[in-house]
Every structure is written in C-alpha cells, then in structure tokens.
TILO-67523 format. One record per residue: residue in three letters; y, x, z of N, C-alpha, C in turn; residue number from 1; chain. Coordinates in Angstrom, 1 decimal. Each point is the difference from the previous one (the first is absolute). Layout:
 type   n_yy   n_xx   n_zz  ca_yy  ca_xx  ca_zz   c_yy   c_xx   c_zz seq mol
  ALA      Y      X      Z      Y      X      Z      Y      X      Z NUM   A
...
end
This chain:
 type   n_yy   n_xx   n_zz  ca_yy  ca_xx  ca_zz   c_yy   c_xx   c_zz seq mol
  UNK   -1.2    0.8   -0.1    1.1   -0.9    0.1    1.3    0.8   -0.3   1   A
  UNK    1.0    0.0   -0.9    1.3    0.9    0.2    0.8   -0.8    1.3   2   A
  UNK    1.1    0.9   -0.1    0.8   -0.4    1.0    1.0   -1.4   -0.3   3   A
  UNK    0.2    0.1   -1.4    0.6   -1.1   -0.5   -0.7   -1.3    0.1   4   A
  UNK   -1.2    0.1    0.0   -0.9   -1.0    0.2   -0.1   -0.5    1.5   5   A
  UNK   -0.1    1.0    0.7   -0.3   -0.3    1.6    1.3   -0.3    0.6   6   A
  UNK    1.3    0.4   -0.2    1.2   -0.1    0.7    1.1   -1.0   -0.9   7   A
  UNK    0.5   -0.8    0.6    1.0   -1.0   -0.5    1.2    0.5    0.8   8   A
  UNK    1.3    0.4   -0.7    1.1    0.3    1.0    1.1   -1.2   -0.2   9   A
  UNK    0.4   -0.5    0.6    1.2   -0.8    0.0    1.1    0.7    0.3  10   A
  UNK    0.9    0.1   -1.1    1.3    1.2    0.1    1.4   -0.8   -0.3  11   A
  UNK    0.8    0.8    0.1    1.2    0.1   -0.5    0.6    1.3   -0.6  12   A
  UNK    0.7   -0.1   -0.9    0.4    1.5   -0.7    1.0    0.6    1.3  13   A
  UNK    0.9   -0.5    0.8    1.0    0.6    0.7   -0.4    0.1    1.4  14   A
  UNK   -1.0   -0.7    0.6   -0.3    0.1    1.4   -0.4    1.3    0.4  15   A
  UNK    0.6    0.6    1.2   -0.5    1.1    0.5   -1.4    0.0    0.7  16   A
  UNK   -0.4   -0.9    0.4   -1.5   -0.1    0.3   -1.0    0.0   -1.1  17   A
  UNK    0.4   -0.8   -1.2   -1.0    0.1   -0.9    0.0    1.4   -0.6  18   A
  UNK    1.3    0.9   -0.1   -0.2    1.4   -0.2   -0.8    0.7    0.7  19   A
  UNK   -0.2    0.0    1.4   -0.7    0.5    0.9   -1.5    0.1   -0.7  20   A
  UNK   -0.4   -1.4   -0.3   -1.5   -0.2   -0.2   -0.2    0.3   -1.5  21   A
  UNK    0.9    0.1   -0.7    0.0    0.7   -1.5   -0.4    1.6    0.2  22   A
  UNK    0.9    0.6    0.7   -0.2    1.5    0.3   -1.4    0.2    0.6  23   A
  UNK   -0.4   -0.7    0.9   -1.3    0.1    0.6   -1.0    0.0   -1.0  24   A
  UNK   -0.2   -0.9   -0.8   -0.8   -0.4   -1.0    0.1    1.2   -1.1  25   A
  UNK    1.1    0.3   -0.4    0.1    1.3   -0.7   -0.6    1.3    0.5  26   A
  UNK    0.2    0.3    1.1   -0.4    1.2    0.7   -1.7   -0.1    0.1  27   A
  UNK   -0.3   -1.2    0.2   -1.4    0.0    0.2   -0.9   -0.1   -1.5  28   A
  UNK    1.0    0.1   -1.0   -0.9   -0.5   -1.4   -0.5   -1.0   -0.3  29   A
  UNK    0.9   -1.2    0.5   -0.6   -1.3    0.0    1.1   -0.7   -0.8  30   A
  UNK   -0.3   -1.1   -0.8    0.9   -1.0   -0.6   -0.3   -1.3    0.0  31   A
  UNK    0.8   -0.6    0.9   -0.7   -1.4    0.4    0.9   -1.0   -1.4  32   A
  UNK   -0.9   -1.2    0.1    0.8   -1.0   -0.9    1.4   -0.7    0.8  33   A
  UNK    1.2    0.2   -0.8    0.8   -0.5    0.8    0.5   -1.5   -0.6  34   A
  UNK    0.4   -0.7    1.1    0.5   -1.3   -0.4    1.6   -0.4    0.5  35   A
  UNK    1.1    0.1   -0.8    1.4   -0.1    0.5    0.3   -1.1    0.6  36   A
  UNK    0.6   -0.2    1.2    0.5   -1.0    0.6    1.5    0.1    0.2  37   A
  UNK    0.8   -0.8   -1.1    1.6    0.1    0.1    0.4   -0.4    1.2  38   A
  UNK    0.5    1.0    0.8    0.8   -0.2    1.1    1.5   -0.7   -0.1  39   A
  UNK    0.7    0.4   -1.1    1.1   -0.3   -0.4    0.0   -1.7   -0.5  40   A
  UNK   -1.2   -0.3   -0.4   -0.4   -1.6   -0.6   -0.5   -0.9    1.2  41   A
  UNK   -0.3    0.7    1.1   -0.5   -0.8    1.3   -1.5    0.1   -0.3  42   A
  UNK   -0.7    0.5   -0.8   -1.5   -0.2   -0.3   -0.8    0.2    1.4  43   A
  UNK    0.6    0.8    0.7   -0.7    0.3    1.4   -0.2   -1.2    1.1  44   A
  UNK    1.0   -1.0   -0.5   -0.2   -1.1    0.9   -0.7   -1.2   -0.5  45   A
  UNK   -0.7    0.3   -1.1   -0.8   -0.9   -0.7   -1.3   -0.5    0.9  46   A
  UNK   -0.5   -1.0   -0.4   -0.9   -0.5    1.0   -1.3    1.0   -0.4  47   A
  UNK   -0.2    0.3   -1.5   -1.1    0.8   -0.3    0.2    1.3    0.7  48   A
  UNK    1.0    0.8    0.2    0.3    1.3    0.6    0.0   -0.3    1.5  49   A
  UNK    0.4   -1.1    0.6   -0.1   -0.2    1.4   -1.7    0.1    0.6  50   A
  UNK   -0.7   -0.4   -1.0   -1.5    0.0    0.4   -0.5    1.6   -0.1  51   A
  UNK    0.6    0.7   -0.5   -0.4    1.3   -0.3    0.7    0.9    1.4  52   A
  UNK    1.2   -0.1    0.2    0.7    0.4    1.0    1.0   -0.8    0.6  53   A
  UNK   -0.5   -0.8    1.3    1.0   -0.9    0.4    1.4    0.5    0.6  54   A
  UNK    0.3    1.2    0.0    1.1    0.6    0.1    1.1   -0.2   -1.2  55   A
  UNK   -0.8   -0.2   -1.1    0.7    0.1   -1.2    0.7    1.6   -0.2  56   A
  UNK   -0.8    0.8    0.5    0.5    1.3   -0.4   -1.0    0.8   -0.8  57   A
  UNK    0.6    1.2   -0.6   -0.7    0.8   -1.2    0.0    1.2    0.9  58   A
  UNK   -1.0    0.7   -0.3   -1.3   -0.3   -0.9   -1.1   -0.6    0.6  59   A
  UNK   -0.9   -0.2   -0.7   -1.4   -0.9    0.5   -0.9    0.8   -0.8  60   A
  UNK   -1.0    0.3    0.8   -1.2    0.6   -0.8   -1.5   -0.8    0.3  61   A
  UNK   -0.4   -0.3   -1.3   -1.4   -0.6    0.2   -1.0    0.9   -0.7  62   A
  UNK   -1.2    0.2    0.8   -1.0    0.8   -0.1   -1.2   -0.9   -0.4  63   A
  UNK   -0.5    0.3   -1.4   -1.1   -0.6   -0.4   -1.4    0.9   -0.2  64   A
  UNK    0.3    0.9    0.8   -1.2    0.9    0.1   -1.3   -1.0    0.6  65   A
  UNK   -1.3    1.0   -0.3   -1.3   -1.0    0.6    0.1   -0.2    1.4  66   A
  UNK   -0.2   -1.1    0.5   -0.1   -0.2    1.4    1.1   -0.2    0.6  67   A
  UNK    1.2    0.0   -0.7    1.5    0.0    0.8    0.4   -1.3    0.3  68   A
  UNK    0.7   -0.3    0.9    0.4   -1.4    0.4    1.2   -0.2   -1.2  69   A
  UNK    0.4   -1.3   -0.3    1.0   -0.6   -1.0    1.3    0.1    0.6  70   A
  UNK   -0.1    0.3    1.3    1.6   -0.2    0.7    0.7    1.2   -0.6  71   A
  UNK    1.1   -0.1   -0.2    1.0    0.9   -0.5    0.4    1.0    1.1  72   A
  UNK    0.3    1.0   -0.6    0.5    1.1    1.1    1.6    0.0   -0.2  73   A
  UNK    0.7    0.0    0.9    1.4   -0.2    0.2    0.7    1.4    1.0  74   A
  UNK    1.4    0.3   -0.2    0.5    1.0    0.6   -0.3    1.2   -0.3  75   A
  UNK    1.0    0.7   -0.7   -0.2    1.2   -0.8   -0.7    1.1    0.7  76   A
  UNK    0.3    0.0    1.4   -0.3    1.1    1.0   -1.6   -0.1    0.1  77   A
  UNK   -0.4   -1.3    0.1   -1.6   -0.6    0.2   -0.5    0.6   -1.3  78   A
  UNK    0.7   -0.5   -1.1   -0.9    0.4   -1.3    0.0    1.7   -0.2  79   A
  UNK    0.8    0.6    0.3    0.1    1.4   -0.1   -1.1    0.7    0.9  80   A
  UNK   -0.3   -0.8    1.2   -0.9    0.5    0.7   -1.4   -0.3   -0.4  81   A
  UNK   -0.4   -1.2   -0.5   -1.1   -0.4   -0.5   -0.2    1.0   -1.2  82   A
  UNK    0.8    0.0   -1.0   -0.4    1.1   -0.9   -0.3    1.4    0.5  83   A
  UNK    0.6    0.4    0.8   -0.4    1.4    0.4   -1.2   -0.1    1.0  84   A
  UNK   -0.4   -0.9    0.6   -1.3   -0.2    0.5   -1.2   -0.3   -0.9  85   A
  UNK    0.4   -0.7   -1.1   -0.9   -0.5   -1.1   -0.1    1.5   -1.1  86   A
  UNK    0.8    0.6    0.0    0.1    1.2   -1.2    0.7    1.1    0.6  87   A
  UNK   -0.6    0.6    0.8    0.4    1.2    0.9    0.5    1.3   -0.7  88   A
  UNK   -0.2    0.0   -0.9    0.3    1.3   -1.0    0.9   -0.5   -1.4  89   A
  UNK    1.3    0.7   -0.1    0.5    0.9    0.9    0.7   -0.7    1.2  90   A
  UNK   -0.2    0.8    1.2    0.5   -0.4    1.2    1.5   -0.3    0.1  91   A
  UNK    0.3   -1.1    0.8    1.6   -0.6    0.0    0.2    0.0    1.5  92   A
  UNK   -1.1    0.5    0.9    0.3    0.3    1.3   -0.4    1.2    0.4  93   A
  UNK    0.4    0.9    1.1   -0.3    1.2    0.3   -1.6   -0.2    0.6  94   A
  UNK   -0.6    1.0    0.1   -1.4   -0.1    0.9    0.4    0.1    1.6  95   A
  UNK    0.9    0.5    0.6    0.1    0.1    1.4    0.8   -1.4    0.6  96   A
  UNK   -0.5   -0.5    0.9    0.5   -1.1    0.7    1.5    0.0    0.3  97   A
  UNK    0.5    1.0    0.3    1.5    0.3    0.2    0.5   -0.2   -1.3  98   A
  UNK   -0.4    0.6   -0.9    0.7    0.1   -1.3    0.1   -1.5   -0.6  99   A
  UNK   -1.3   -0.7    0.2    0.2   -1.4   -0.7    1.0   -0.7    0.7 100   A
  UNK    0.0    0.1    1.2    0.8   -0.7    0.9    1.5    0.3   -0.3 101   A
  UNK    0.4    1.3   -0.2    1.4    0.3   -0.7    0.1   -0.7   -1.2 102   A
  UNK   -0.7    0.0   -0.8    0.1   -0.5   -1.3    0.0   -1.4   -0.3 103   A
  UNK   -0.6   -0.7    1.0    0.2   -1.5    0.4    1.4   -0.2    0.4 104   A
  UNK    0.3    0.7    1.1    1.3   -0.3    0.8    1.1    0.3   -1.2 105   A
  UNK    0.1    1.0   -1.0    1.0    0.1   -1.1    0.0   -1.1   -0.9 106   A
  UNK   -1.2   -0.5   -0.4   -0.1   -1.2   -0.9    0.5   -1.3    0.4 107   A
  UNK   -0.3   -0.1    1.7    0.6   -0.7    0.4    1.4   -0.4    0.3 108   A
  UNK    0.6    1.0    0.1    1.5    0.1    0.1    0.6   -0.6   -1.2 109   A
  UNK   -0.6   -0.1   -1.2    0.4   -0.2   -1.3   -0.3   -1.4   -0.2 110   A
  UNK   -1.3    0.0    0.1   -0.7   -1.4   -0.7    0.1   -1.1    1.0 111   A
  UNK    0.1    0.2    1.5    0.0   -1.0    1.1    1.4   -0.1    0.5 112   A
  UNK    1.0    1.1    0.2    1.3    0.2    0.7    1.0   -0.4   -1.2 113   A
  UNK   -0.1    0.4   -1.2    1.1    0.1   -0.8   -0.1   -0.9   -1.3 114   A
  UNK   -1.1    0.1   -0.8   -0.1   -0.8   -1.1   -0.1   -1.6    0.5 115   A
  UNK   -0.5   -0.5    1.1    0.0   -1.5    0.3    1.3   -0.8   -0.1 116   A
  UNK    1.0    1.0    0.6    1.5   -0.3    0.2    0.7   -0.3   -1.4 117   A
  UNK   -0.5    0.4   -1.1    0.6   -0.1   -1.2   -0.9   -0.9   -1.2 118   A
  UNK   -0.8   -0.8    0.4   -0.8   -0.6   -0.8    0.7   -1.3   -0.3 119   A
  UNK   -0.6   -0.6   -1.4    0.8   -1.4   -0.8    0.2   -1.0    1.2 120   A
  UNK   -1.0    0.0    0.7    0.0   -1.3    1.2    1.1    0.2    1.1 121   A
  UNK    0.1    1.0    0.1    1.2    0.5    1.2    1.2   -0.3   -0.7 122   A
  UNK    0.1    0.6   -1.3    1.5   -0.2   -0.6    0.2   -1.7   -0.2 123   A
  UNK   -1.1   -0.7   -0.2    0.1   -1.3   -0.2    0.6   -0.6    1.3 124   A
  UNK   -0.7    0.3    0.9    0.6   -0.6    1.5    1.5    0.5    0.2 125   A
  UNK    0.3    1.1   -0.1    1.3    0.5    0.5    1.1   -0.5   -1.0 126   A
  UNK   -0.5   -0.4   -1.4    1.2   -0.4   -0.8    0.0   -1.3   -0.2 127   A
  UNK   -1.0   -0.9    1.0    0.4   -1.2    0.1    0.2   -0.5    1.5 128   A
  UNK   -0.8    0.0    0.5    0.0   -0.4    1.7    0.8    0.9    0.7 129   A
  UNK    0.0    1.7   -0.6    0.8    0.8    0.6    1.3    0.2   -0.3 130   A
  UNK    0.6   -0.4   -1.0    1.4   -0.2   -0.6    0.4    1.3   -0.6 131   A
  UNK   -1.1    1.0   -0.2    0.5    1.1   -0.8    0.4   -0.3   -1.5 132   A
  UNK    1.0    0.7   -0.4    0.5    0.1   -1.4   -0.8    1.3   -0.6 133   A
  UNK    0.2    0.2   -1.3   -0.5    1.2   -0.7    0.2    1.6    1.0 134   A
  UNK    1.3    0.0    0.2    0.7    1.2    0.7   -0.6    0.2    1.1 135   A
  UNK   -0.4   -1.0    1.1   -0.6    0.1    1.2   -1.5    0.2   -0.3 136   A
  UNK   -0.7   -0.5   -1.1   -1.3    0.2    0.0   -0.3    1.5   -0.5 137   A
  UNK    1.0    0.8   -0.8   -0.2    1.0   -0.5    0.4    1.1    1.1 138   A
  UNK    0.9   -0.3    1.0    0.3    0.9    1.0   -1.2   -0.3    1.1 139   A
  UNK   -0.7   -1.0    0.1   -1.3   -0.2    0.9   -1.1    1.1   -0.7 140   A
  UNK   -0.3   -0.2   -1.3   -0.9    1.1   -0.5    0.5    1.3    0.0 141   A
  UNK    1.2    0.4   -0.1    0.3    1.5    0.1   -0.3    0.5    1.6 142   A
  UNK    0.3   -0.8    0.9   -0.3    0.1    1.4   -1.4    0.4    0.2 143   A
  UNK   -0.8   -0.9   -0.2   -1.4    0.2    0.5   -0.7    1.1   -1.1 144   A
  UNK    0.4    0.0   -1.0   -0.5    1.3   -0.9    0.1    1.1    0.8 145   A
  UNK    1.5    0.2    0.2    0.5    1.4    0.7   -0.8    0.3    1.4 146   A
  UNK    0.1   -1.1    0.4   -0.6    0.1    1.5   -1.5    0.4    0.0 147   A
  UNK   -0.7   -0.7   -0.9   -1.6    0.6   -0.4    0.0    1.1   -0.4 148   A
  UNK    0.7    0.5   -1.1    0.0    1.3   -0.3    0.3    1.3    0.6 149   A
  UNK    1.5   -0.5    0.7    0.1    1.1    0.6   -0.7    0.5    1.5 150   A
  UNK   -0.7   -1.1    0.5   -1.0    0.1    0.9   -1.1    0.8   -0.4 151   A
  UNK   -0.5   -0.4   -1.4   -1.1    1.0   -0.4    0.3    1.2   -0.4 152   A
  UNK    1.4    0.2   -0.4    0.3    1.5   -0.4    0.2    0.8    1.4 153   A
  UNK    0.3   -0.5    1.1   -0.2    0.9    1.3   -1.4    0.2    0.0 154   A
  UNK   -1.0   -0.6    0.0   -1.4    0.2    0.1   -0.4    1.1   -0.9 155   A
  UNK    0.3   -0.3   -1.1   -0.7    1.0   -1.0    0.5    1.3    0.0 156   A
  UNK    1.4    0.1    0.3    0.7    1.2   -0.1   -0.3    0.7    1.5 157   A
  UNK   -0.5   -0.6    1.1   -0.2    0.8    1.1   -1.6    0.0    0.6 158   A
  UNK   -0.8   -0.7   -0.9   -1.4    0.2    0.5   -0.8    0.8   -0.9 159   A
  UNK   -0.9    0.8    0.6   -0.3    1.4   -0.7   -1.2   -0.5   -1.0 160   A
  UNK   -0.5   -1.2    0.4   -1.0   -0.6   -1.0    0.4   -0.3   -1.4 161   A
  UNK    1.3   -0.1    0.0    0.6   -0.2   -1.6   -0.4    0.9   -0.9 162   A
  UNK   -0.3   -0.3   -1.2   -0.1    1.1   -1.0    0.7   -0.4   -1.1 163   A
  UNK   -0.9    0.1   -1.3    0.5   -0.2   -1.3    0.3   -1.5    0.0 164   A
  UNK   -0.8   -0.8    0.8    0.0   -1.4    0.4    0.1   -0.2    1.1 165   A
  UNK    0.1   -1.4    0.4    0.5   -0.5    1.4   -1.0    0.9    1.1 166   A
  UNK   -1.4    0.1   -0.5   -0.9    0.7    1.1   -0.8    0.9   -1.0 167   A
  UNK    0.5    1.2    0.3   -0.9    1.0   -0.6    0.4    0.2   -1.6 168   A
  UNK   -0.9    0.2   -1.1    0.3    0.4   -1.0   -0.9   -0.9   -1.3 169   A
  UNK   -0.4   -1.0    0.6   -0.8   -1.1   -1.0    1.0   -1.4    0.6 170   A
  UNK   -0.1   -0.9   -1.0    0.8   -1.2    0.4   -1.1   -0.9    0.7 171   A
  UNK    0.8   -0.7    0.8   -0.8   -0.8    0.9    0.6   -1.5    0.0 172   A
  UNK   -0.5   -0.9    0.8    0.6   -1.5    0.1    1.6    0.1    0.5 173   A
  UNK    0.2    1.1    0.8    1.7    0.2    0.3    0.7    0.2   -1.0 174   A
  UNK   -0.4    0.7   -1.1    0.8    0.3   -1.3    0.1   -1.0   -1.0 175   A
  UNK   -1.1   -0.8    0.0    0.0   -1.4   -0.5    1.1   -1.0    0.3 176   A
  UNK   -0.1    0.1    1.4    0.9   -1.1    0.5    1.6    0.6   -0.2 177   A
  UNK    0.1    1.4    0.3    1.3    0.5   -0.4    0.7   -0.2   -1.4 178   A
  UNK   -1.0    0.2   -1.0    0.3    0.0   -1.2    0.4   -1.8   -0.4 179   A
  UNK   -0.8   -0.6    0.7    0.3   -1.7   -0.4    1.4   -0.1    0.4 180   A
  UNK    0.4    0.5    1.0    1.5   -0.4    0.5    1.0    0.6   -0.9 181   A
  UNK   -0.4    1.1   -0.1    1.2    0.8   -1.2    0.0   -0.7   -1.4 182   A
  UNK   -1.1   -0.4   -0.3   -0.3   -0.8   -1.4    1.1   -1.2    0.1 183   A
  UNK   -0.1   -0.8    0.9    0.6   -1.3    0.0    1.5    0.4    0.3 184   A
  UNK    0.4    0.9    0.9    1.3    0.5    0.3    1.0    0.3   -1.6 185   A
  UNK   -1.0    0.5   -0.8    0.4    0.1   -1.3    0.2   -1.1   -0.8 186   A
  UNK   -0.8   -0.9    0.0    0.2   -1.3   -0.8    1.4   -0.7    0.9 187   A
  UNK    0.3    0.1    1.2    1.2   -0.5    0.4    1.3    1.0   -0.1 188   A
  UNK   -0.3    1.0   -0.6    1.0    0.9   -0.1    0.8    0.5    1.5 189   A
  UNK   -0.8    0.5    0.9    0.2    0.1    1.2   -0.3    1.6    0.5 190   A
  UNK    0.9    0.8    0.3   -0.5    1.5    0.5    0.3   -0.1    1.6 191   A
  UNK   -0.6    1.2    0.4    0.0    0.0    1.1    0.5    1.5    0.4 192   A
  UNK    1.0    0.4    1.0    0.4    1.4    0.0   -1.1    0.6    1.1 193   A
  UNK    0.1    1.4    0.0   -0.6    0.7    0.9   -1.4    0.0    0.3 194   A
  UNK   -0.6   -0.1   -1.0   -1.7    0.0   -0.1   -0.5    0.9   -0.7 195   A
  UNK    0.2    1.6    0.0   -0.4    0.9   -1.1   -1.7    0.0   -0.1 196   A
  UNK   -0.6   -0.2    1.2   -1.3    0.1    0.2   -0.8   -1.1   -0.6 197   A
  UNK    0.7   -1.3    0.2   -0.7   -1.0   -0.6    0.2    0.1   -1.7 198   A
  UNK    1.0    0.5   -0.5   -0.1    0.0   -1.3   -0.7    1.0   -0.7 199   A
  UNK   -0.1    1.2    1.0   -1.0    1.1   -0.6   -1.2   -0.6   -0.2 200   A
  UNK   -0.5   -0.8    0.9   -1.2   -0.5    0.2   -0.3   -1.2   -1.5 201   A
  UNK    0.9   -0.5    0.0    0.1   -1.2   -1.0   -0.1    0.8   -1.3 202   A
  UNK    0.7    1.2   -0.2   -0.3    0.6   -1.1   -1.3    0.4   -0.4 203   A
  UNK   -0.5    0.7    1.1   -1.4    0.4   -0.2   -1.1   -1.2   -0.3 204   A
  UNK    0.4   -1.3    0.4   -0.9   -0.8   -0.4    0.2   -0.5   -1.4 205   A
  UNK    1.3   -0.1   -0.6    0.3   -0.1   -1.4   -0.6    0.8   -0.8 206   A
  UNK   -0.5    1.0    0.2   -0.8    1.1   -0.7   -1.4   -0.6   -0.4 207   A
  UNK   -0.4   -0.8    1.1   -1.5   -0.6   -0.3    0.1   -1.3   -0.9 208   A
  UNK   -1.1    0.0   -0.8    0.1   -0.9   -0.9   -0.3   -1.4    0.5 209   A
  UNK   -0.7   -0.2    1.2   -0.4   -1.0    0.8    1.4   -0.6    0.4 210   A
  UNK    0.8    0.7    0.3    1.3   -0.6    0.6    0.9   -0.4   -1.1 211   A
  UNK    0.0    0.8   -1.1    0.9   -0.2   -1.2   -0.7   -1.3   -0.6 212   A
  UNK   -1.1   -0.4   -0.3   -0.7   -0.9   -0.4    0.5   -1.4    0.3 213   A
  UNK    0.1    0.1    1.5    0.4   -1.2    0.9    1.3   -0.4    0.1 214   A
  UNK    0.9    1.1   -0.6    1.4   -0.4    0.1    0.4   -1.7   -0.6 215   A
  UNK    0.8   -0.4    0.9    0.3   -1.5   -0.3    0.3   -0.3   -1.6 216   A
  UNK    1.0    0.7   -0.3    0.6    0.1   -1.5   -1.3    0.2   -1.0 217   A
  UNK   -1.1    0.3    0.3   -1.1    0.0   -1.0   -0.9   -0.9   -0.1 218   A
  UNK    0.3   -1.2    1.1   -1.0   -1.1    0.1    0.2   -1.1   -0.8 219   A
  UNK   -1.0   -0.7   -0.3    0.1   -1.3   -0.8    1.1   -0.9    0.6 220   A
  UNK    0.9   -0.6   -0.6    1.0   -0.6    0.6    1.4    0.6    0.4 221   A
  UNK   -0.1    1.3   -0.2    1.0    0.7    0.4    1.4   -0.2   -1.3 222   A
  UNK    1.0   -0.1    0.7    1.1   -0.2   -1.2    0.1    1.4   -0.7 223   A
  UNK    0.1   -0.4   -1.5    0.3    1.2   -0.9    1.4    0.5   -0.1 224   A
  UNK   -0.1    1.7    0.3    1.4    0.5   -0.1    0.6   -0.3   -1.3 225   A
end
C-alpha cells in the first residue's frame, strides 16, 4: 500500500499546522493524498468536515492502513508524533530523554503558545465580538509573533544543545514548528527584530527539499504571483 493510498490529509495551503504535517511527511519520504478544505470559504464548518474534526480545524489525517481505526487524527503535534512512531527513520526526535523533552518544549512554545493566538477563528472573534479593526488585528499578530520568537531566540542562542538546527545538526519537530511560524509570518508580511539565531536555523531548514516543497506558496489553491 502506497502512502497516497494509506493516508488522506485534509489541508489548506496557508495554514501553519498543515505546513508542519507536510514537512514531516516529506522528511519521512511519504506523500499522502491531500483534500483541500477552503478556510476562506468556510468549508471547515461544513457538516461533512465537522464529522471529520468537530473543532473545524485543519489538518486532519485519516489512516486507511490495515487494521487501522477509521477515526481521523487531528492536532498537528499529535500527527507529527504519530508519524515519528510509525516511521522512525529519519528520526525527528533525539534518542535521549532530555533531548526529546527539549525538542518538544521548543515545539510547544511555537505550536501551542504562539500559533493558536493568530488562527482564523481567533481573528473572527476579535474582529466581531472583540471590536478589533484591521489595525488592531495586525498589532495583535505582531505582538504575539514577536513574543513567541524572541523567547525562542533567547533559548536557542543560550542553550548548548542548539546546533545547525534547533537541537543538534539534523532537523527535528522543533524546526518544523519554527519554520511553520516563519512561513505564515511571510504570508502576512510581518517581520520580527532581534532573532538572528531563529533566522539562521530557518535558513538551514530552507536548504532542505522537505521544507521547500511544503512552502505555502507552492501548494494547490495558493494565490499565483
């Protein structure tokens, strides 16, 4: 069974969380079959998609492998861990317990503490019930991107485990999460000052085909330049 026969990935070109899953699949040498869920058109709130993910969030992954449950997998970090456990080579987590904890901590700073604050459903609430106009929403985005990335910078610049990548000299789940934030910032044309180590690691990621192929601008449905 090929990866495209086994895995269905419900995705959208722009989302940071989908980017993470695409990179992980690429690093593992797997190519799932993708189904585009247009967030701008509200397709994530359709009755059909809510049966797949009641949160109405992207991505969702269905595994049709032999003996697998038909229940979709949701939450990008959970999907990354699933792929790591199912396809352990190349490894996206270190072999030692402290190293794995550090990588997971760095990943969570980005995927759990930073990214959720700038998702479309947060924007919708703030620009309706919260009274935000476009300027206030942009200021909100800049504030949280800056807070998250400058905190990450402090850790990467000061901790000896940092190498070419966030942890050592091979990419991990932490790098996938870092790159996912930078990729979305570029879409929104937001820059954060004072993060040289973060940008150095991002540049190393972009040298790898797995990251380049996952770039939002290269996905089906992305606006053409």
